[in-house]
PDB file of N, CA, C and O in Angstrom:
ATOM      1  N   MET A   1     -12.712 138.919  57.242  1.00  0.00           N
ATOM      2  CA  MET A   1     -11.648 139.163  58.197  1.00  0.00           C
ATOM      3  C   MET A   1     -10.428 138.335  57.776  1.00  0.00           C
ATOM      4  O   MET A   1     -10.568 137.212  57.292  1.00  0.00           O
ATOM      5  N   LYS A   2      -9.253 138.893  57.964  1.00  0.00           N
ATOM      6  CA  LYS A   2      -7.998 138.240  57.609  1.00  0.00           C
ATOM      7  C   LYS A   2      -7.299 137.735  58.867  1.00  0.00           C
ATOM      8  O   LYS A   2      -7.385 138.334  59.939  1.00  0.00           O
ATOM      9  N   GLY A   3      -6.613 136.627  58.699  1.00  0.00           N
ATOM     10  CA  GLY A   3      -5.788 136.088  59.759  1.00  0.00           C
ATOM     11  C   GLY A   3      -4.379 135.926  59.236  1.00  0.00           C
ATOM     12  O   GLY A   3      -4.158 135.942  58.025  1.00  0.00           O
ATOM     13  N   LYS A   4      -3.424 135.771  60.134  1.00  0.00           N
ATOM     14  CA  LYS A   4      -2.036 135.578  59.735  1.00  0.00           C
ATOM     15  C   LYS A   4      -1.501 134.347  60.449  1.00  0.00           C
ATOM     16  O   LYS A   4      -1.557 134.247  61.674  1.00  0.00           O
ATOM     17  N   CYS A   5      -0.987 133.421  59.671  1.00  0.00           N
ATOM     18  CA  CYS A   5      -0.463 132.171  60.220  1.00  0.00           C
ATOM     19  C   CYS A   5       0.775 132.468  61.072  1.00  0.00           C
ATOM     20  O   CYS A   5       1.714 133.102  60.591  1.00  0.00           O
ATOM     21  N   PRO A   6       0.786 132.016  62.329  1.00  0.00           N
ATOM     22  CA  PRO A   6       1.942 132.265  63.188  1.00  0.00           C
ATOM     23  C   PRO A   6       3.164 131.439  62.783  1.00  0.00           C
ATOM     24  O   PRO A   6       4.282 131.745  63.198  1.00  0.00           O
ATOM     25  N   ARG A   7       2.963 130.411  61.989  1.00  0.00           N
ATOM     26  CA  ARG A   7       4.056 129.534  61.600  1.00  0.00           C
ATOM     27  C   ARG A   7       4.782 130.027  60.354  1.00  0.00           C
ATOM     28  O   ARG A   7       6.011 130.103  60.336  1.00  0.00           O
ATOM     29  N   CYS A   8       4.011 130.368  59.296  1.00  0.00           N
ATOM     30  CA  CYS A   8       4.644 130.753  58.032  1.00  0.00           C
ATOM     31  C   CYS A   8       4.422 132.217  57.675  1.00  0.00           C
ATOM     32  O   CYS A   8       5.074 132.734  56.768  1.00  0.00           O
ATOM     33  N   GLY A   9       3.515 132.892  58.371  1.00  0.00           N
ATOM     34  CA  GLY A   9       3.270 134.304  58.125  1.00  0.00           C
ATOM     35  C   GLY A   9       2.298 134.600  56.994  1.00  0.00           C
ATOM     36  O   GLY A   9       2.058 135.766  56.681  1.00  0.00           O
ATOM     37  N   MET A  10       1.736 133.572  56.378  1.00  0.00           N
ATOM     38  CA  MET A  10       0.804 133.787  55.277  1.00  0.00           C
ATOM     39  C   MET A  10      -0.511 134.364  55.797  1.00  0.00           C
ATOM     40  O   MET A  10      -1.014 133.951  56.842  1.00  0.00           O
ATOM     41  N   GLU A  11      -1.056 135.317  55.057  1.00  0.00           N
ATOM     42  CA  GLU A  11      -2.366 135.855  55.407  1.00  0.00           C
ATOM     43  C   GLU A  11      -3.438 135.018  54.733  1.00  0.00           C
ATOM     44  O   GLU A  11      -3.263 134.570  53.600  1.00  0.00           O
ATOM     45  N   TYR A  12      -4.541 134.809  55.425  1.00  0.00           N
ATOM     46  CA  TYR A  12      -5.637 134.012  54.883  1.00  0.00           C
ATOM     47  C   TYR A  12      -6.958 134.580  55.366  1.00  0.00           C
ATOM     48  O   TYR A  12      -7.018 135.299  56.364  1.00  0.00           O
ATOM     49  N   ASP A  13      -8.016 134.243  54.639  1.00  0.00           N
ATOM     50  CA  ASP A  13      -9.357 134.684  55.020  1.00  0.00           C
ATOM     51  C   ASP A  13      -9.880 133.791  56.135  1.00  0.00           C
ATOM     52  O   ASP A  13      -9.828 132.565  56.034  1.00  0.00           O
ATOM     53  N   ILE A  14     -10.377 134.402  57.187  1.00  0.00           N
ATOM     54  CA  ILE A  14     -10.961 133.654  58.294  1.00  0.00           C
ATOM     55  C   ILE A  14     -12.432 133.418  57.975  1.00  0.00           C
ATOM     56  O   ILE A  14     -13.231 134.354  57.923  1.00  0.00           O
ATOM     57  N   LEU A  15     -12.771 132.156  57.764  1.00  0.00           N
ATOM     58  CA  LEU A  15     -14.158 131.804  57.487  1.00  0.00           C
ATOM     59  C   LEU A  15     -14.941 131.647  58.780  1.00  0.00           C
ATOM     60  O   LEU A  15     -16.114 132.013  58.850  1.00  0.00           O
ATOM     61  N   SER A  16     -14.293 131.104  59.798  1.00  0.00           N
ATOM     62  CA  SER A  16     -14.927 130.895  61.094  1.00  0.00           C
ATOM     63  C   SER A  16     -13.887 131.152  62.176  1.00  0.00           C
ATOM     64  O   SER A  16     -12.853 130.485  62.222  1.00  0.00           O
ATOM     65  N   GLU A  17     -14.160 132.108  63.036  1.00  0.00           N
ATOM     66  CA  GLU A  17     -13.209 132.422  64.097  1.00  0.00           C
ATOM     67  C   GLU A  17     -13.016 131.230  65.031  1.00  0.00           C
ATOM     68  O   GLU A  17     -11.900 130.970  65.481  1.00  0.00           O
ATOM     69  N   ALA A  18     -14.082 130.512  65.320  1.00  0.00           N
ATOM     70  CA  ALA A  18     -13.986 129.339  66.201  1.00  0.00           C
ATOM     71  C   ALA A  18     -13.110 128.260  65.573  1.00  0.00           C
ATOM     72  O   ALA A  18     -12.284 127.653  66.255  1.00  0.00           O
ATOM     73  N   ALA A  19     -13.287 128.022  64.278  1.00  0.00           N
ATOM     74  CA  ALA A  19     -12.477 127.004  63.598  1.00  0.00           C
ATOM     75  C   ALA A  19     -11.015 127.432  63.548  1.00  0.00           C
ATOM     76  O   ALA A  19     -10.121 126.617  63.777  1.00  0.00           O
ATOM     77  N   SER A  20     -10.770 128.695  63.253  1.00  0.00           N
ATOM     78  CA  SER A  20      -9.394 129.190  63.204  1.00  0.00           C
ATOM     79  C   SER A  20      -8.727 129.084  64.568  1.00  0.00           C
ATOM     80  O   SER A  20      -7.554 128.723  64.666  1.00  0.00           O
ATOM     81  N   GLU A  21      -9.471 129.398  65.611  1.00  0.00           N
ATOM     82  CA  GLU A  21      -8.924 129.295  66.962  1.00  0.00           C
ATOM     83  C   GLU A  21      -8.620 127.836  67.299  1.00  0.00           C
ATOM     84  O   GLU A  21      -7.592 127.544  67.911  1.00  0.00           O
ATOM     85  N   ALA A  22      -9.495 126.930  66.909  1.00  0.00           N
ATOM     86  CA  ALA A  22      -9.288 125.501  67.165  1.00  0.00           C
ATOM     87  C   ALA A  22      -8.058 124.983  66.420  1.00  0.00           C
ATOM     88  O   ALA A  22      -7.378 124.072  66.894  1.00  0.00           O
ATOM     89  N   MET A  23      -7.777 125.561  65.263  1.00  0.00           N
ATOM     90  CA  MET A  23      -6.614 125.158  64.469  1.00  0.00           C
ATOM     91  C   MET A  23      -5.352 125.892  64.905  1.00  0.00           C
ATOM     92  O   MET A  23      -4.308 125.750  64.269  1.00  0.00           O
ATOM     93  N   GLY A  24      -5.430 126.664  65.965  1.00  0.00           N
ATOM     94  CA  GLY A  24      -4.270 127.396  66.456  1.00  0.00           C
ATOM     95  C   GLY A  24      -3.890 128.545  65.547  1.00  0.00           C
ATOM     96  O   GLY A  24      -2.742 128.988  65.552  1.00  0.00           O
ATOM     97  N   TRP A  25      -4.846 129.035  64.763  1.00  0.00           N
ATOM     98  CA  TRP A  25      -4.672 130.151  63.832  1.00  0.00           C
ATOM     99  C   TRP A  25      -3.684 129.835  62.717  1.00  0.00           C
ATOM    100  O   TRP A  25      -3.162 130.749  62.079  1.00  0.00           O
ATOM    101  N   LEU A  26      -3.416 128.539  62.472  1.00  0.00           N
ATOM    102  CA  LEU A  26      -2.530 128.137  61.378  1.00  0.00           C
ATOM    103  C   LEU A  26      -3.276 128.179  60.056  1.00  0.00           C
ATOM    104  O   LEU A  26      -4.489 127.974  60.013  1.00  0.00           O
ATOM    105  N   CYS A  27      -2.543 128.448  58.971  1.00  0.00           N
ATOM    106  CA  CYS A  27      -3.155 128.373  57.644  1.00  0.00           C
ATOM    107  C   CYS A  27      -3.390 126.892  57.316  1.00  0.00           C
ATOM    108  O   CYS A  27      -2.887 126.015  58.017  1.00  0.00           O
ATOM    109  N   ALA A  28      -4.137 126.621  56.275  1.00  0.00           N
ATOM    110  CA  ALA A  28      -4.489 125.240  55.923  1.00  0.00           C
ATOM    111  C   ALA A  28      -3.256 124.390  55.626  1.00  0.00           C
ATOM    112  O   ALA A  28      -3.207 123.222  56.013  1.00  0.00           O
ATOM    113  N   ALA A  29      -2.262 124.955  54.945  1.00  0.00           N
ATOM    114  CA  ALA A  29      -1.054 124.194  54.602  1.00  0.00           C
ATOM    115  C   ALA A  29      -0.277 123.795  55.859  1.00  0.00           C
ATOM    116  O   ALA A  29       0.162 122.651  55.982  1.00  0.00           O
ATOM    117  N   CYS A  30      -0.108 124.734  56.786  1.00  0.00           N
ATOM    118  CA  CYS A  30       0.616 124.433  58.024  1.00  0.00           C
ATOM    119  C   CYS A  30      -0.172 123.460  58.897  1.00  0.00           C
ATOM    120  O   CYS A  30       0.417 122.595  59.546  1.00  0.00           O
ATOM    121  N   TRP A  31      -1.502 123.592  58.918  1.00  0.00           N
ATOM    122  CA  TRP A  31      -2.349 122.688  59.689  1.00  0.00           C
ATOM    123  C   TRP A  31      -2.216 121.268  59.155  1.00  0.00           C
ATOM    124  O   TRP A  31      -2.095 120.318  59.928  1.00  0.00           O
ATOM    125  N   SER A  32      -2.238 121.125  57.835  1.00  0.00           N
ATOM    126  CA  SER A  32      -2.110 119.815  57.204  1.00  0.00           C
ATOM    127  C   SER A  32      -0.742 119.213  57.512  1.00  0.00           C
ATOM    128  O   SER A  32      -0.643 118.029  57.835  1.00  0.00           O
ATOM    129  N   ASP A  33       0.311 120.023  57.413  1.00  0.00           N
ATOM    130  CA  ASP A  33       1.670 119.572  57.702  1.00  0.00           C
ATOM    131  C   ASP A  33       1.786 119.133  59.155  1.00  0.00           C
ATOM    132  O   ASP A  33       2.411 118.115  59.452  1.00  0.00           O
ATOM    133  N   ARG A  34       1.185 119.899  60.059  1.00  0.00           N
ATOM    134  CA  ARG A  34       1.211 119.573  61.488  1.00  0.00           C
ATOM    135  C   ARG A  34       0.519 118.241  61.753  1.00  0.00           C
ATOM    136  O   ARG A  34       1.024 117.407  62.505  1.00  0.00           O
ATOM    137  N   ASN A  35      -0.643 118.049  61.128  1.00  0.00           N
ATOM    138  CA  ASN A  35      -1.377 116.802  61.321  1.00  0.00           C
ATOM    139  C   ASN A  35      -0.611 115.612  60.772  1.00  0.00           C
ATOM    140  O   ASN A  35      -0.627 114.534  61.366  1.00  0.00           O
ATOM    141  N   GLU A  36       0.063 115.798  59.635  1.00  0.00           N
ATOM    142  CA  GLU A  36       0.851 114.712  59.049  1.00  0.00           C
ATOM    143  C   GLU A  36       1.993 114.325  59.978  1.00  0.00           C
ATOM    144  O   GLU A  36       2.247 113.140  60.189  1.00  0.00           O
ATOM    145  N   LYS A  37       2.681 115.316  60.532  1.00  0.00           N
ATOM    146  CA  LYS A  37       3.778 115.030  61.462  1.00  0.00           C
ATOM    147  C   LYS A  37       3.260 114.341  62.717  1.00  0.00           C
ATOM    148  O   LYS A  37       3.881 113.398  63.208  1.00  0.00           O
ATOM    149  N   ASN A  38       2.123 114.807  63.243  1.00  0.00           N
ATOM    150  CA  ASN A  38       1.538 114.175  64.427  1.00  0.00           C
ATOM    151  C   ASN A  38       1.159 112.732  64.145  1.00  0.00           C
ATOM    152  O   ASN A  38       1.344 111.862  64.996  1.00  0.00           O
ATOM    153  N   SER A  39       0.628 112.470  62.953  1.00  0.00           N
ATOM    154  CA  SER A  39       0.236 111.120  62.577  1.00  0.00           C
ATOM    155  C   SER A  39       1.463 110.210  62.519  1.00  0.00           C
ATOM    156  O   SER A  39       1.414 109.073  62.989  1.00  0.00           O
ATOM    157  N   LEU A  40       2.558 110.702  61.949  1.00  0.00           N
ATOM    158  CA  LEU A  40       3.784 109.907  61.881  1.00  0.00           C
ATOM    159  C   LEU A  40       4.333 109.635  63.276  1.00  0.00           C
ATOM    160  O   LEU A  40       4.805 108.532  63.551  1.00  0.00           O
ATOM    161  N   GLU A  41       4.275 110.633  64.161  1.00  0.00           N
ATOM    162  CA  GLU A  41       4.743 110.445  65.535  1.00  0.00           C
ATOM    163  C   GLU A  41       3.867 109.439  66.276  1.00  0.00           C
ATOM    164  O   GLU A  41       4.376 108.629  67.050  1.00  0.00           O
ATOM    165  N   ASP A  42       2.561 109.482  66.047  1.00  0.00           N
ATOM    166  CA  ASP A  42       1.647 108.523  66.668  1.00  0.00           C
ATOM    167  C   ASP A  42       1.969 107.106  66.209  1.00  0.00           C
ATOM    168  O   ASP A  42       1.983 106.182  67.021  1.00  0.00           O
ATOM    169  N   LYS A  43       2.226 106.926  64.921  1.00  0.00           N
ATOM    170  CA  LYS A  43       2.564 105.602  64.390  1.00  0.00           C
ATOM    171  C   LYS A  43       3.874 105.109  64.984  1.00  0.00           C
ATOM    172  O   LYS A  43       3.997 103.932  65.321  1.00  0.00           O
ATOM    173  N   LYS A  44       4.855 106.001  65.115  1.00  0.00           N
ATOM    174  CA  LYS A  44       6.147 105.628  65.688  1.00  0.00           C
ATOM    175  C   LYS A  44       5.976 105.185  67.143  1.00  0.00           C
ATOM    176  O   LYS A  44       6.549 104.178  67.558  1.00  0.00           O
ATOM    177  N   ARG A  45       5.184 105.940  67.918  1.00  0.00           N
ATOM    178  CA  ARG A  45       4.937 105.565  69.318  1.00  0.00           C
ATOM    179  C   ARG A  45       4.224 104.218  69.413  1.00  0.00           C
ATOM    180  O   ARG A  45       4.524 103.420  70.301  1.00  0.00           O
ATOM    181  N   GLU A  46       3.283 103.960  68.503  1.00  0.00           N
ATOM    182  CA  GLU A  46       2.550 102.693  68.509  1.00  0.00           C
ATOM    183  C   GLU A  46       3.496 101.524  68.238  1.00  0.00           C
ATOM    184  O   GLU A  46       3.399 100.485  68.891  1.00  0.00           O
ATOM    185  N   VAL A  47       4.410 101.686  67.277  1.00  0.00           N
ATOM    186  CA  VAL A  47       5.384 100.636  66.976  1.00  0.00           C
ATOM    187  C   VAL A  47       6.285 100.404  68.188  1.00  0.00           C
ATOM    188  O   VAL A  47       6.551  99.258  68.552  1.00  0.00           O
ATOM    189  N   GLU A  48       6.755 101.483  68.813  1.00  0.00           N
ATOM    190  CA  GLU A  48       7.603 101.342  69.998  1.00  0.00           C
ATOM    191  C   GLU A  48       6.856 100.646  71.128  1.00  0.00           C
ATOM    192  O   GLU A  48       7.427  99.808  71.825  1.00  0.00           O
ATOM    193  N   ARG A  49       5.588 100.985  71.312  1.00  0.00           N
ATOM    194  CA  ARG A  49       4.783 100.359  72.362  1.00  0.00           C
ATOM    195  C   ARG A  49       4.634  98.870  72.095  1.00  0.00           C
ATOM    196  O   ARG A  49       4.752  98.062  73.016  1.00  0.00           O
ATOM    197  N   LYS A  50       4.378  98.497  70.846  1.00  0.00           N
ATOM    198  CA  LYS A  50       4.230  97.083  70.496  1.00  0.00           C
ATOM    199  C   LYS A  50       5.534  96.331  70.700  1.00  0.00           C
ATOM    200  O   LYS A  50       5.527  95.191  71.164  1.00  0.00           O
ATOM    201  N   GLU A  51       6.668  96.967  70.355  1.00  0.00           N
ATOM    202  CA  GLU A  51       7.968  96.320  70.555  1.00  0.00           C
ATOM    203  C   GLU A  51       8.227  96.086  72.037  1.00  0.00           C
ATOM    204  O   GLU A  51       8.679  95.009  72.427  1.00  0.00           O
ATOM    205  N   ARG A  52       7.944  97.090  72.866  1.00  0.00           N
ATOM    206  CA  ARG A  52       8.129  96.927  74.318  1.00  0.00           C
ATOM    207  C   ARG A  52       7.208  95.845  74.856  1.00  0.00           C
ATOM    208  O   ARG A  52       7.611  95.041  75.697  1.00  0.00           O
ATOM    209  N   SER A  53       5.983  95.824  74.378  1.00  0.00           N
ATOM    210  CA  SER A  53       5.001  94.855  74.831  1.00  0.00           C
ATOM    211  C   SER A  53       5.438  93.441  74.477  1.00  0.00           C
ATOM    212  O   SER A  53       5.302  92.528  75.291  1.00  0.00           O
ATOM    213  N   SER A  54       5.961  93.253  73.271  1.00  0.00           N
ATOM    214  CA  SER A  54       6.367  91.910  72.859  1.00  0.00           C
ATOM    215  C   SER A  54       7.565  91.440  73.672  1.00  0.00           C
ATOM    216  O   SER A  54       7.671  90.250  73.968  1.00  0.00           O
ATOM    217  N   VAL A  55       8.465  92.340  74.040  1.00  0.00           N
ATOM    218  CA  VAL A  55       9.620  91.983  74.862  1.00  0.00           C
ATOM    219  C   VAL A  55       9.165  91.690  76.282  1.00  0.00           C
ATOM    220  O   VAL A  55       9.641  90.733  76.893  1.00  0.00           O
ATOM    221  N   ASP A  56       8.262  92.487  76.817  1.00  0.00           N
ATOM    222  CA  ASP A  56       7.780  92.305  78.184  1.00  0.00           C
ATOM    223  C   ASP A  56       7.005  91.000  78.352  1.00  0.00           C
ATOM    224  O   ASP A  56       6.991  90.433  79.445  1.00  0.00           O
ATOM    225  N   ASN A  57       6.368  90.520  77.301  1.00  0.00           N
ATOM    226  CA  ASN A  57       5.537  89.330  77.400  1.00  0.00           C
ATOM    227  C   ASN A  57       6.305  88.028  77.197  1.00  0.00           C
ATOM    228  O   ASN A  57       5.730  86.949  77.341  1.00  0.00           O
ATOM    229  N   LYS A  58       7.578  88.108  76.869  1.00  0.00           N
ATOM    230  CA  LYS A  58       8.374  86.893  76.686  1.00  0.00           C
ATOM    231  C   LYS A  58       8.855  86.403  78.050  1.00  0.00           C
ATOM    232  O   LYS A  58       9.374  87.173  78.857  1.00  0.00           O
ATOM    233  N   VAL A  59       8.673  85.130  78.283  1.00  0.00           N
ATOM    234  CA  VAL A  59       9.105  84.526  79.537  1.00  0.00           C
ATOM    235  C   VAL A  59      10.222  83.547  79.210  1.00  0.00           C
ATOM    236  O   VAL A  59      10.086  82.707  78.320  1.00  0.00           O
ATOM    237  N   ILE A  60      11.312  83.664  79.926  1.00  0.00           N
ATOM    238  CA  ILE A  60      12.453  82.788  79.695  1.00  0.00           C
ATOM    239  C   ILE A  60      12.534  81.818  80.866  1.00  0.00           C
ATOM    240  O   ILE A  60      12.654  82.229  82.021  1.00  0.00           O
ATOM    241  N   PHE A  61      12.468  80.528  80.555  1.00  0.00           N
ATOM    242  CA  PHE A  61      12.576  79.496  81.577  1.00  0.00           C
ATOM    243  C   PHE A  61      14.010  78.993  81.605  1.00  0.00           C
ATOM    244  O   PHE A  61      14.590  78.677  80.566  1.00  0.00           O
ATOM    245  N   THR A  62      14.567  78.922  82.783  1.00  0.00           N
ATOM    246  CA  THR A  62      15.926  78.390  82.930  1.00  0.00           C
ATOM    247  C   THR A  62      15.902  77.277  83.962  1.00  0.00           C
ATOM    248  O   THR A  62      15.031  77.231  84.830  1.00  0.00           O
ATOM    249  N   ASP A  63      16.853  76.400  83.856  1.00  0.00           N
ATOM    250  CA  ASP A  63      16.956  75.282  84.815  1.00  0.00           C
ATOM    251  C   ASP A  63      17.825  75.638  85.971  1.00  0.00           C
ATOM    252  O   ASP A  63      18.023  74.821  86.870  1.00  0.00           O
TER     253      ASP A  63
END
């Protein structure tokens, strides 16, 4: 059975309908690209969270 990637339009062989559905019917190249972008976004959010946390944990004492 053939599938068509909704992102790039490439046709590919569907090895497992369940796996293809779980991948959002994307071809392997688009799936890999999507995961890479998600990973970069996750890292960016983690850095932002750590920066906010370090600022929130600083206590300034004044006289």
